[in-house]
C-alpha positions as CSV (number, residue, x, y, z in Angstrom):
1,M,51.8,162.2,-134.4
2,S,52.7,163.2,-131.0
3,A,56.0,162.2,-129.4
4,V,55.9,159.6,-126.7
5,S,57.2,161.0,-123.4
6,T,60.3,159.4,-122.1
7,E,60.2,161.0,-118.7
8,T,60.1,158.5,-115.9
9,A,58.2,158.9,-112.7
10,P,60.3,159.9,-109.7
11,P,61.2,157.0,-107.5
12,E,59.0,156.5,-104.4
13,P,60.8,157.5,-101.2
14,E,61.8,154.5,-99.1
15,P,59.9,154.2,-95.9
16,E,61.7,155.4,-92.9
17,P,62.8,152.6,-90.6
18,E,60.8,152.2,-87.4
19,P,62.6,153.7,-84.4
20,A,64.2,151.1,-82.2
21,P,62.4,150.3,-79.0
22,S,63.9,151.8,-75.9
23,P,66.1,149.4,-73.8
24,N,63.9,149.9,-70.8
25,R,60.8,148.9,-72.7
26,V,62.4,145.7,-74.0
27,A,63.7,144.8,-70.6
28,W,60.5,145.4,-68.6
29,A,58.3,143.7,-71.3
30,V,60.5,140.6,-71.2
31,A,60.7,140.7,-67.4
32,A,56.9,140.7,-67.0
33,G,56.4,137.6,-69.1
34,V,59.4,135.8,-67.5
35,L,58.2,136.7,-64.0
36,L,54.7,135.4,-64.5
37,A,56.2,132.2,-66.0
38,G,58.4,131.8,-63.0
39,V,55.5,132.3,-60.6
40,A,53.4,129.7,-62.4
41,G,56.3,127.1,-62.4
42,G,57.1,127.8,-58.8
43,M,53.4,127.3,-57.7
44,I,53.3,123.7,-58.7
45,F,56.8,122.7,-57.6
46,P,56.1,122.0,-53.9
47,I,52.8,120.3,-54.7
48,L,54.0,117.7,-57.2
49,P,55.8,115.5,-54.6
50,I,53.0,115.7,-52.1
51,V,50.3,114.7,-54.6
52,G,52.6,112.0,-56.0
53,E,53.3,110.5,-52.5
54,R,49.6,110.5,-51.7
55,A,49.0,108.6,-54.9
56,G,51.5,105.9,-53.9
57,L,54.2,106.8,-56.4
58,P,57.7,105.5,-55.3
59,L,60.1,108.1,-54.1
60,W,62.6,107.4,-56.8
61,Y,60.0,108.1,-59.5
62,I,59.0,111.4,-57.7
63,G,62.6,112.4,-57.8
64,L,62.8,111.5,-61.5
65,I,59.7,113.7,-62.1
66,L,61.3,116.7,-60.3
67,A,64.6,116.3,-62.2
68,A,63.1,115.8,-65.6
69,N,62.6,119.5,-66.3
70,R,66.3,120.5,-65.7
71,A,67.6,117.4,-67.5
72,V,65.7,118.3,-70.6
73,R,66.9,121.9,-70.4
74,V,70.5,120.8,-70.3
75,V,70.1,119.0,-73.6
76,V,67.9,121.4,-75.5
77,N,69.3,124.8,-74.4
78,P,71.8,125.1,-77.3
79,F,69.1,124.1,-79.9
80,V,66.6,126.5,-78.4
81,G,69.3,129.2,-78.7
82,R,69.9,128.4,-82.4
83,L,66.1,128.5,-82.9
84,S,66.0,131.9,-81.3
85,D,68.7,133.2,-83.7
86,R,66.8,131.7,-86.7
87,I,63.2,132.7,-86.1
88,G,63.7,135.5,-83.6
89,S,63.8,135.6,-79.8
90,R,60.4,137.2,-79.5
91,Q,58.8,134.3,-81.4
92,T,60.7,131.8,-79.4
93,L,59.7,133.4,-76.1
94,I,56.0,133.5,-77.0
95,G,56.2,129.9,-78.2
96,G,57.8,128.8,-74.9
97,L,55.1,130.5,-72.9
98,C,52.4,128.9,-74.9
99,V,54.0,125.5,-74.4
100,Q,53.9,126.1,-70.7
101,V,50.1,126.7,-70.8
102,V,49.8,123.1,-72.1
103,V,52.2,122.0,-69.3
104,M,50.0,123.5,-66.6
105,W,47.0,121.7,-68.1
106,L,48.9,118.4,-67.9
107,Y,49.7,119.0,-64.2
108,L,46.0,119.8,-63.5
109,L,45.0,116.6,-65.3
110,G,47.4,114.7,-63.1
111,V,45.5,115.9,-60.1
112,T,42.0,115.6,-61.3
113,T,42.2,112.3,-63.2
114,G,43.9,110.3,-60.4
115,H,46.8,109.4,-62.7
116,P,49.6,111.8,-61.6
117,G,52.5,109.6,-62.5
118,V,51.9,109.8,-66.3
119,F,50.7,113.4,-66.5
120,F,53.3,114.8,-64.1
121,M,56.1,113.1,-66.0
122,L,54.8,114.3,-69.4
123,G,54.3,117.8,-68.0
124,R,57.9,118.0,-66.5
125,L,59.4,116.8,-69.8
126,L,57.5,119.3,-71.8
127,H,58.2,121.9,-69.2
128,G,61.9,121.5,-70.0
129,F,61.3,122.6,-73.6
130,G,59.1,125.5,-72.5
131,S,61.2,126.9,-69.7
132,S,64.3,126.6,-71.9
133,A,62.7,128.7,-74.6
134,V,61.6,131.3,-72.1
135,F,64.9,131.6,-70.2
136,V,67.2,131.5,-73.3
137,S,65.1,133.8,-75.5
138,G,64.3,136.2,-72.6
139,Q,68.0,136.7,-71.9
140,A,68.8,137.0,-75.6
141,L,66.2,139.7,-76.0
142,A,67.6,141.5,-73.0
143,I,71.0,141.9,-74.5
144,S,69.8,142.3,-78.1
145,G,67.3,145.1,-77.4
146,S,69.4,147.1,-74.9
147,G,71.7,149.0,-77.2
148,D,74.9,149.6,-75.2
149,A,73.1,149.2,-71.8
150,H,73.5,145.4,-71.7
151,G,74.1,145.3,-68.0
152,R,71.0,147.1,-66.8
153,A,68.7,145.1,-69.1
154,A,70.4,141.9,-68.2
155,G,70.0,142.7,-64.5
156,T,66.3,143.5,-64.9
157,V,65.5,140.2,-66.7
158,R,67.7,138.1,-64.5
159,A,66.1,139.6,-61.4
160,S,62.7,138.6,-62.8
161,M,64.0,135.0,-63.3
162,M,65.3,135.0,-59.7
163,T,62.1,136.2,-58.0
164,G,59.4,134.5,-60.0
165,I,60.0,130.9,-58.9
166,P,60.4,131.6,-55.1
167,A,57.4,133.8,-55.1
168,G,55.4,131.0,-56.8
169,I,56.6,128.4,-54.3
170,V,55.3,130.5,-51.4
171,L,52.0,131.4,-53.2
172,G,51.4,127.8,-54.3
173,G,52.1,126.4,-50.8
174,V,49.6,128.8,-49.2
175,M,46.9,128.2,-51.8
176,A,47.3,124.4,-51.4
177,E,46.9,124.7,-47.7
178,L,43.8,126.8,-47.9
179,W,42.0,125.4,-50.9
180,G,43.6,122.1,-51.9
181,P,46.0,121.2,-54.8
182,V,43.6,122.0,-57.6
183,A,43.6,125.7,-56.9
184,P,47.3,126.3,-57.5
185,F,47.3,124.4,-60.8
186,A,44.3,126.3,-62.1
187,T,45.8,129.6,-61.1
188,A,49.1,128.6,-62.8
189,I,47.2,128.1,-66.0
190,G,45.8,131.6,-65.7
191,A,49.2,133.0,-65.0
192,M,50.7,131.3,-68.1
193,V,47.9,132.6,-70.3
194,A,48.5,136.1,-68.9
195,A,52.3,135.7,-69.5
196,S,51.7,134.7,-73.1
197,A,49.4,137.6,-73.7
198,V,51.8,140.1,-72.1
199,A,54.6,138.9,-74.2
200,A,52.6,139.0,-77.4
201,W,51.4,142.5,-76.6
202,L,54.5,144.2,-75.2
203,V,57.7,142.4,-76.3
204,P,59.0,144.0,-79.5
205,D,60.8,142.2,-82.3
206,V,64.5,143.1,-82.0
207,R,65.9,140.7,-84.6
208,T,68.9,141.9,-86.6
209,R,67.8,142.8,-90.2
210,S,71.1,141.8,-91.9
211,G,69.7,138.5,-93.1
212,V,73.1,136.8,-92.6
213,R,72.8,133.7,-90.4
214,P,76.0,131.8,-89.6
215,G,76.0,128.1,-90.2
216,V,76.5,125.5,-87.5
217,R,80.3,125.2,-88.1
218,E,80.7,129.0,-88.0
219,S,78.6,129.2,-84.8
220,L,80.6,126.5,-83.0
221,R,83.8,128.2,-84.0
222,A,82.6,131.5,-82.6
223,L,81.3,130.0,-79.4
224,S,84.6,128.2,-78.8
225,D,86.1,131.6,-77.9
226,R,88.0,131.3,-74.6
227,R,86.2,134.4,-73.3
228,L,82.8,132.8,-73.7
229,A,84.1,129.5,-72.2
230,A,85.3,131.5,-69.2
231,V,81.8,133.2,-68.9
232,G,80.2,129.8,-69.0
233,A,82.6,128.4,-66.4
234,L,81.8,131.3,-64.0
235,N,78.0,130.7,-64.6
236,F,78.5,127.1,-63.7
237,V,80.3,127.7,-60.4
238,A,77.8,130.4,-59.4
239,S,74.9,128.1,-60.0
240,F,76.7,125.2,-58.3
241,G,77.3,127.1,-55.0
242,A,74.8,130.0,-54.7
243,M,71.7,128.2,-55.8
244,G,72.2,124.5,-56.2
245,M,74.1,123.5,-53.1
246,V,72.6,126.1,-50.7
247,L,69.1,125.3,-51.9
248,T,69.5,121.7,-50.9
249,T,71.4,122.0,-47.7
250,L,70.1,125.1,-46.0
251,A,67.2,123.4,-44.2
252,L,69.5,120.7,-42.8
253,L,72.1,123.3,-41.8
254,V,69.4,125.3,-39.9
255,H,68.3,122.1,-38.1
256,A,71.9,121.2,-37.2
257,R,72.7,124.7,-35.8
258,G,69.4,124.8,-33.9
259,V,68.4,128.3,-35.2
260,S,64.9,129.5,-35.6
261,L,63.1,132.6,-36.9
262,F,59.9,133.6,-35.2
263,A,59.7,130.1,-33.6
264,M,59.3,128.5,-37.0
265,G,60.7,125.1,-37.8
266,E,63.7,124.4,-40.1
267,K,61.6,124.4,-43.2
268,G,60.0,127.8,-42.5
269,T,63.2,129.3,-41.3
270,S,65.3,128.1,-44.2
271,G,62.6,129.1,-46.7
272,T,62.6,132.6,-45.2
273,L,66.3,132.8,-45.3
274,M,66.3,131.7,-48.9
275,G,63.8,134.4,-49.6
276,V,66.0,137.0,-48.0
277,M,68.9,135.9,-50.2
278,T,66.8,135.9,-53.4
279,V,65.4,139.4,-52.7
280,A,68.9,140.8,-52.0
281,S,70.1,139.3,-55.3
282,A,67.1,140.7,-57.3
283,L,67.4,144.2,-55.8
284,V,71.2,144.3,-56.6
285,M,71.1,142.9,-60.1
286,P,69.8,146.0,-62.1
287,R,72.1,148.3,-60.1
288,M,75.2,146.2,-60.7
289,G,74.3,145.9,-64.3
290,H,73.9,149.7,-64.6
291,F,77.2,150.3,-62.8
292,G,79.0,147.9,-65.3
293,D,77.4,149.8,-68.2
294,K,78.6,153.2,-66.9
295,R,82.2,152.1,-66.1
296,R,82.5,149.6,-69.0
297,A,83.6,147.2,-66.3
298,H,81.2,144.2,-66.4
299,A,84.1,141.7,-66.0
300,A,85.4,143.7,-63.0
301,V,82.0,143.5,-61.4
302,A,81.9,139.8,-62.1
303,R,85.3,139.3,-60.4
304,V,84.0,141.1,-57.3
305,G,81.0,138.8,-57.3
306,V,83.2,135.8,-57.4
307,G,85.2,137.1,-54.5
308,L,82.1,137.9,-52.5
309,T,80.8,134.4,-53.2
310,V,83.8,132.8,-51.6
311,A,83.5,135.0,-48.5
312,A,79.8,134.4,-48.2
313,L,80.0,130.6,-48.5
314,V,82.7,130.5,-45.8
315,W,80.6,132.8,-43.6
316,V,77.5,130.7,-43.9
317,G,79.4,127.5,-43.4
318,L,80.9,128.7,-40.1
319,A,77.9,130.7,-38.9
320,G,76.6,129.7,-35.5
321,S,73.8,132.1,-35.0
322,L,70.7,133.2,-36.9
323,A,72.0,136.7,-37.3
324,S,75.4,135.5,-38.7
325,M,73.7,133.1,-41.0
326,T,71.3,135.8,-42.3
327,A,74.2,138.2,-42.9
328,G,76.1,135.5,-44.8
329,L,73.1,134.7,-47.1
330,L,72.6,138.4,-47.7
331,L,76.2,138.7,-48.8
332,L,75.7,135.6,-51.1
333,G,72.6,137.3,-52.6
334,V,74.7,140.5,-53.3
335,A,77.4,138.3,-54.8
336,D,75.0,136.6,-57.2
337,G,73.5,139.9,-58.0
338,A,76.9,141.2,-59.1
339,L,77.8,138.1,-61.1
340,G,74.6,137.1,-63.0
341,P,73.9,140.3,-65.0
342,S,77.6,140.9,-65.6
343,L,78.2,137.5,-67.3
344,L,75.1,138.0,-69.5
345,A,76.2,141.5,-70.4
346,L,79.7,140.2,-71.5
347,V,77.9,137.8,-73.9
348,G,76.1,140.9,-75.3
349,E,79.5,142.7,-75.8
350,W,81.4,139.8,-77.3
351,V,78.9,138.0,-79.5
352,T,77.3,139.5,-82.6
353,P,73.5,139.8,-82.7
354,E,73.2,136.8,-85.1
355,G,74.7,134.4,-82.6
356,R,73.5,135.6,-79.2
357,G,70.7,133.1,-78.9
358,Q,73.2,130.2,-79.2
359,A,75.6,131.9,-76.8
360,V,72.9,132.4,-74.2
361,G,71.8,128.8,-74.7
362,L,75.3,127.5,-73.9
363,L,75.5,129.9,-70.9
364,Q,72.2,128.4,-69.7
365,V,73.6,124.9,-70.1
366,C,76.5,125.8,-67.8
367,G,74.1,127.2,-65.2
368,D,71.7,124.2,-65.4
369,V,74.6,121.7,-65.0
370,G,75.9,123.6,-62.0
371,G,72.4,123.7,-60.5
372,T,72.1,120.0,-61.0
373,L,75.4,119.0,-59.6
374,G,75.3,121.4,-56.6
375,P,72.5,119.5,-54.8
376,L,74.1,116.1,-55.4
377,V,77.5,117.1,-54.1
378,G,76.0,119.2,-51.3
379,A,73.8,116.3,-50.0
380,A,76.8,113.9,-50.1
381,L,79.1,116.2,-48.2
382,L,76.4,117.1,-45.7
383,A,76.4,113.5,-44.5
384,W,80.0,114.0,-43.5
385,N,79.9,117.4,-41.9
386,T,77.6,120.4,-41.9
387,R,80.4,122.8,-42.8
388,A,81.8,120.6,-45.6
389,P,79.4,121.6,-48.4
390,Y,80.0,125.3,-47.9
391,L,83.8,125.1,-47.5
392,F,84.1,122.8,-50.4
393,S,82.0,125.1,-52.6
394,A,84.1,128.1,-51.5
395,A,87.3,126.3,-52.4
396,L,85.9,125.4,-55.8
397,V,85.0,129.0,-56.4
398,V,88.5,130.1,-55.4
399,C,89.8,128.0,-58.3
400,F,87.9,130.2,-60.7
401,L,89.3,133.5,-59.5
402,P,92.0,133.4,-62.2
403,V,89.2,132.9,-64.8
404,A,87.5,136.1,-63.6
405,G,90.9,137.9,-63.8
406,M,91.3,136.8,-67.4
407,L,87.9,138.2,-68.3
408,V,88.9,141.6,-66.8
409,R,92.0,141.7,-68.9
410,A,90.0,140.7,-72.0
411,E,87.4,143.4,-71.4
412,R,90.1,146.1,-70.9
413,A,91.9,145.0,-74.1
414,G,88.6,145.5,-76.0
415,P,89.0,142.6,-78.6
416,P,86.7,142.4,-81.6
417,A,83.4,140.7,-81.1
418,A,83.1,137.0,-81.6
419,G,80.9,135.4,-84.2
């Protein structure tokens, strides 16, 4: 009787882990989807109030429709951030883009069925969920898939967020003038379908593989870190002044100062000036982020951005000529370009991968609150004096300079990551 062999088969070699995607690939893949989503959202924004007014909707209801998107975002951003941490930022991004495809169909139904009030409101409410998912997960992907180059990736994605909506506003307005309101909505549907396809095809999954997910209590404790509170505060004040207040008051300021570009009216002139500011910001963002990566000085770059914001707001508020106003807005764009990616990069440095979605969600809340309050305060102060909104905003930003200084000291000290 032969002996039974006791030899065991050699263990199968473990499969080698897939190489991590390059930071540039992650950043540009996310930026492409975010840019297309911004263009689609911007295309419908100037058309909604016109269609609503022609349909006889009251002005207060039109204002409520326009505000619904951001109001929903303020509420759901933290929850979207937690969802991004749980199921992955890639999945959340693609889901948000698909939701916005449905949103664009609702807008189109509002035009074609003759019932814009119901469909526009449903669309704007749902748009809040979709845009929150795109903005929060897109920024979380930028810092999670960038290795140590948080700033450059943050600058690339933030620049796409900055340029998409203004480009869409211009494109949608031109298309509506040439072919009527249906064309921009139909094009926006195509843009969102393309954005979803681009994200599904190009955006890699950069989730952490540790499998350890902090609970709600642990997450809140980590996010109560004073450094993250300071980052959120600076994001609030930047959105309040640079985008919220300026966006609301610039056309009236141009009218009051009697300036004109190429014989255009106040709407055309102010729109062009806003475009100049946005382009300046978008061009500067990746470079400022890259500079912060090289010098390990994102907080220092952010402090410079805060100081430039103060100077730019005072400059625009006191400007009496078109050239002076343009220079002030260019400076404001550079300031925002320095501040935006630096704050997001600091989140990447100070928050562990498992909690970055929630941290970005809270950062986005601060920005959305600032962008909501800025127009309200700016419009109220403008009734008193054309300089008042800009000088008030500059004074408010000055109050946050010590916060920026605290971030510089914290970054130099190199404390352990939160979370």
